[in-house]
N, C-alpha and C positions, 0 to 999 in steps of 0.2 A: 615413469611419468616419463613421457619427451617433452621439454621444455625448450623453447625458444625464448633467451634473453637479449636481442634484436641484433642475433646473428643469419648466418644467408641459412636461406631455404635449402633443400636440394633439386626442389620440382620445380621446373623450369624454366631454370638458367640455362640463357646460352654460352655454350662452353664456351666457347671463340672468345665472347664477350666478357667473362670472368676474368681475365686482370685486368683489362681497364678498369672493372669497377673495382676490384681491388686497390687498384692504386689509386683512386679519387676520393675511396673512403666511401662514396653514397649506397646503400641499403641497396642490396638486390631485387628485383623484379618477379613478381607473379604474375600471371595469369587466371586472372578472376571475372567470370560473367563479362568477357568479350574487353574486361578494360588494363587495361598493364596498372599494377599498383605495386605500391611499398612491401614487402613485410610487416607484419602487425606481431602486437603480445600476448605473447604463448599460445603463437600458432599448433595447433595440435598436428603432430605427424605422426603421432602411434595408435595403437587402435584404440584408445581412450580419448576422453574428452571433460574437464572436470568443470561442476559448480561451483561457486563459493558462495556458502550459505553464513550470511550474517545476524544473527540472531541473538536478541536481548531476553538468554535465557537466567538475568538476573536483573533486580532493579523493578523498576516500577510498573513496568509491561511482561513480567516474565512471562506470566500465563497463555499471551500472546505468541510468545517468542516461542515456545514450548510446543503451542498446537499448529503454527506457522513448520515448526521444523517437522514431525508428524506428515505434512500438508508436500514438503518437494521429497521427500523422502518415497511418498503415494507415488509422487510425477514421476520422479527418473524409474522404479519400480515399473510404471504402463513404459515410458519413454524407450525401456529395455523391452518389451514386450512381456514383462513380464506383471501378472496378476488377469483383472477384469478388464484392463486396458483404459477403465473411467470413460474421462473426458476426451480421451480421443477417438471414442465411436461417434460421438454430438456434436464434434466441434466439424461448424460449417467455413468455408470452406477449409479444407486443411490435407500439408501436403505430409502427413507423418504417416510414417510406415510402422512403427515400433519394434524399431531393431536401431535403438537409439540415435545419433543426432549425424547423416552423412555417411552412415554405417560405422559409426563409434562408439562406443560403450559411453553410459555416461554415469560418473562416478562424480563423489562430492566430497570436498572439505567444509569444515565449519568452525566459525569464532563467537564465545561469546561476547555481545557489545555492552552486555551491564548496562540497555538506558543510555548511555555515555558519546554523546556526539566522538568524542576525541577518539573514545578506545573504540568504535566502530571503524572511523577512518587508520587507524592501527591496523584494526583486525585483516580489512582489505585489503590491505597493502601487503599482509604479512601473505594471505592467499592469492593474491596477484604475482610478489616477484617471491618468493618462496615453493608456493603449489602449484603455479603455474593455474592458477583460476582464465577459463576464460572467457566466461563473464560475474558479476557477480549477484545477490541477490538477498532480499531478505527485508528486517525492521521491523517496529512497531512507532518506532518513533519519529518525527518528522525534522526535527534534529539531528539523527543517524541519517535518513536522507540525503538530506540536502549536503551536508559535509561528505558525505559516503557518494554520489554522482556527482558532486567536485572531483573527486580523487579521480574517477572512473575518466572523467571527461582529460583530466590532463595522463594518464596512460592509455587515454586509449582500448577500453574493456567497457561495452555495456553493461551497464546498471538496469537492472529488471526490481524496479521498486516494491520492497513487499508493502506492510500499513506504515501510508501516509497521509496526512489529513490536511497538512496545510497551503493556504491558497499558495504561498511562494513555492514549495515543492515544483511543480508547472505554471507556474508566472515568475518572480522578479528571479528566481535562482533554478531558472530552466535551462536543465544542458543536451547538447545534442545526444550524449551517449545513454542519458536517462529516461525513463519511460515509467508512466504509473496509471495503472489499473483501477484502484481507487478511487473512489472518491472524496470531493475539495468541502472544506469549510465552507464557501459561497454557496455550493451543491448544497448543503445540509440547512442554509438559508429558506434557499427558495420553496426545497419542500416541507418546512415544520412551519416557518411561520403561517400559512393559512391553516393550519391547525388549531396551530395556539390560539389563532384569532375567533375560529368556530366553537372550539372548547372553555375556551377561558374571557373572549369576550377584545375586545379594543380599548378599554380604559386599562388598562397596569402598571406596574411600577416595580422595574426589574433590579435585583441585586447580582450580577455577578462574581464570582470567584474564578479567576483563569490561573490558567498552568502557566506557568509564568518561562516560557519560550515559543520558539516560531509556530508551534499550530494553535498551541493558544491564542497568543497573542490576535490570529487572522479569524477564528474559530470567533472570539471572543468582537470584533469585529465586524463580522459576516453576522452573525445571530441577532447582534446589537440593531445595525441596519434595516435587517429585516426585522426586526419586533417594532420598530421607531417606525417605519414605513406603516404599519397598523396602526400607530396611532400610540405606543407602548409610551413610557417616560423611564430613560437608564436614572436609577438613583444614584447608583455608585459601581464604579469597576475596581474588583481588587486582586492583584497579581499574588499569588503561590505558589511557592515551590516545587518543584516536580520532586519527587519521592516526598514528600511531608507525611506523617502517620497520624498524627494531629492537627485536626481545623477547627480548633473549639475556639482561637485568638480571631481567628477569620469569621467562625459562624455569631460570635456573640455581637455583632456592633449590629447584623442583620438584623435582629429583633425591635431594634428600634429606630431604625432607618426608615420607615414608613414605606420600606418595600413590602409589596405582599404576591409577589415571584421570586424566587430562590432558579437563578439559574449557573448551572456545576459546569462550568467548560473544563474539566478534569475527565482523563481517562485510565483503563487499570487501576491498576490497588488502588488509585486518587480515588480515583470515582467512586469506589467500594467504598473507601474509608469517609469520605465526604458527605458523603450520602447517609450513609448510614450515624452520623456523628448526627446532622440534621436534621432526622428524624430525633433520635434521641433527644436533642432539644428541642424538641414539639413544635420543630414546626410545618409540617404537615396536619394537626391537628387543632393549627391556630386560625384566628382570621385576624383580616389587616385590612380596611379602608373597609368597611362591609362587605367581603370578599371570604373566601377558603382561602388562606396562604396555601401555593403553588409551588412545586420543586419540578423544574426541566433537567434535563439534561439530555443536551442537541447529537452525541453521538455516544452510542454505546453499544456494546456485541451481550451475544451472548453468554461469553463468559466471564461479564463483569457483572450481569444480569443472576447468574448462579451465584457470584459470590456475593450480591446484594442482598441474596432471597429474600426476605418477607417485603422490604425496602423497596424494592421495584416496583413492585406490582402499582398500577397506573401512571405509571411515570412514560409522559413522553421522551423519546428522542428520536434520531436517522441512523438508519444501518447501510451497507454495501450490499447486504444479501444476506438474504436467511436459511437452512436448512431446509427447513420446508414450502418452499417456495413449488408451484406445480409442473414446473417445466423437466419438458426433458434432462437437462444437463446440470440438473439442481437434485435431480432425484438418484441422475448418475455417480455425481458425486458427493452425495450425501450415501451411500450404496456404498460402495466402496471404503470409501473414510471409514463410517461405523462398523464393516465386515472387518477392517485393520484393525482398527482401536477403539472397539466397542463401543463409542460415542458420538453424536452428529459435529459434522464439523464446528466450526465457528468463522465467520468471516473474514478472520486475521486466516487460516486454513485457506479459503479459499483463492483469495485473493493469491496470495501462495503457490497454489496447486497454478490457477490460472497463468501466471507469469510463467513459470516453467515452460509450462506448456507451447507459452505462445512467442518465446525465447527459439526454441527449438521448431516450432515450424516454422520460423521468419529465415529460416538458416536453409532448410530446407528446400522454401520456395526461391533464396537467394542461390543457391548450388554451392552455396561458400561460409565459411565461418569469420571470412575480414568482415571488420564492423562498419565501415559505411556501406556495403552493402546490405546489411543486415539492418540497420537503418532503415533503409529505402524500404526494403521490407515492412516494414512496422509503422513507417507512417503511410498514413492513410488506411488502413488496413481494415476492412470492416467483415464482422464476419457474427457467428451464431454457435448458440449450441453451450456456452459455457454459466450457463444461468442467470444474466442481467438483462438477455432479449436481444435483440440487432442491437451492437456494439461498437465504437467507429473509433481508434487510434489516431486521436487527431495530429494532425504532421504537423502543426501550427506551432503547438508548446507541447506534445507529447501526452497527450490526455485524454484519457478511454473516456466517449461519452456515450452515455447510458443511462436504465433508468435507475434511482435512488429509490431508497425504500425509508416510511413512516411509520416507526414501531414504539409498541406500549410496554411497558410492562404487563403480563397476565397477571389476570383478576384471579384468575381459577384455573388454573395452572394441573395437566394430568398427572407429569410425572415432573422426573427433577430437570430435564431437557427443556422440557414445555416451557419456558419463560416469557418468550414473549409472544405479541398477535401481531399482525402485519397493519395497521392501521390503513395505510394507502401507498401507491406504488405508483409515482412521476412519471411520467415516461421520459425519453430521450431528450426527445425536444422541446419540452416544459424543463428541464434541467441546464438547458443549452445557455452560451452566453460567450458572448464575444473575446475571445485568448488578448486580446490585447489591451481588456481593463486591466491586467494586473503586470504590463509593463514584461522586463528582462528578456535576452537575448539568447537565441536554443547554442548559439556560437558553430564550430564548424565539424564535419566529420571526416573531413582530409586537410592538412597529409596527418598522416595517422601519427599521434606518438608511440615511440618505441617503449617497453620495461626498462628500468632503471637498471 
């Protein structure tokens, strides 16, 4: 692998000026899309280009991480012209040719983030500094995403986030070098609250159990605000540690709290465990305040639904995407993924695959791997064919604006994969919001930092 660690490029250096450049200690200049720019971290000079996959293969979100890895491997095959091409065939507009990126074959290195932010940051650092990764992608925790995109801003390497749902990722902690395809907690609130009002009425008392990190905090805040706007009262909000196996000490107080709805702001194995234990406590069989006691999980996936089994039936939540959507992009991806792995893809797999393609397409449209030009190609890019309808990569905060799904655990599944029903699809316009509400500054794209 050919890796540049802040050294000179052989391309487009004006030989007569080389001595002067060396004498001043200033980084050399390369010509990129009609503009002179400094050389950049891991500029690929060989025949390959390397993605760094930062994946939670152990920890509370390991199942999501494993599905993301499958999706990235499939995306890389398709980018290199292998297999059926998947979504390369339906992305519009598209500059992808199926011959790698800018003629270079795509390869990858990976690191297990263990669903821990510090481990994720350390893994991304290794992949950039040791392995020459041109782009970092992956993750199923917003804590990981925020830590890694901050690092990538420091090092001048683009980060295409995997599954991250905290408002902070593209809010107060947004970065110029970070991009999110997945939706956020605020949009979950916009989508699910009207459905909850219709189903359960507007006089409800809610008790929140919340994962104690950035995603849980912003999901609790968003769902609390959306349900209180309906007329619901919030009885109590309680934080729980990420990765807890036993939630009984947190569930017991719910029974005598006066609440008639339990809202589980949990994800991955935490959600499977807390929901299963809530059912074992008899919460779905009891009455409270003259009403049927209900459980809501504002964000969940197919993988979590499978893990929860019978307990997920009838539970409302939101999702970024679902494999049985009828559009051509969803059908193409589900077909490719199913043929490769024998099961439908999860929403984690979908967002991972799409992010890989969008980065590659941006490089092709920019005509370079130079990060500021790739950033420009992504900012404000509007596309279709990826399974979420017409989608905009919003320039102001690097949040993809697209439709959002309200889902419900299937009461009568026909197979082990038929675990969710789409209740409602919230269009892009309804899910839209002013990016200024969450604050934060993207920061500069240039000057581009050099690898350490």
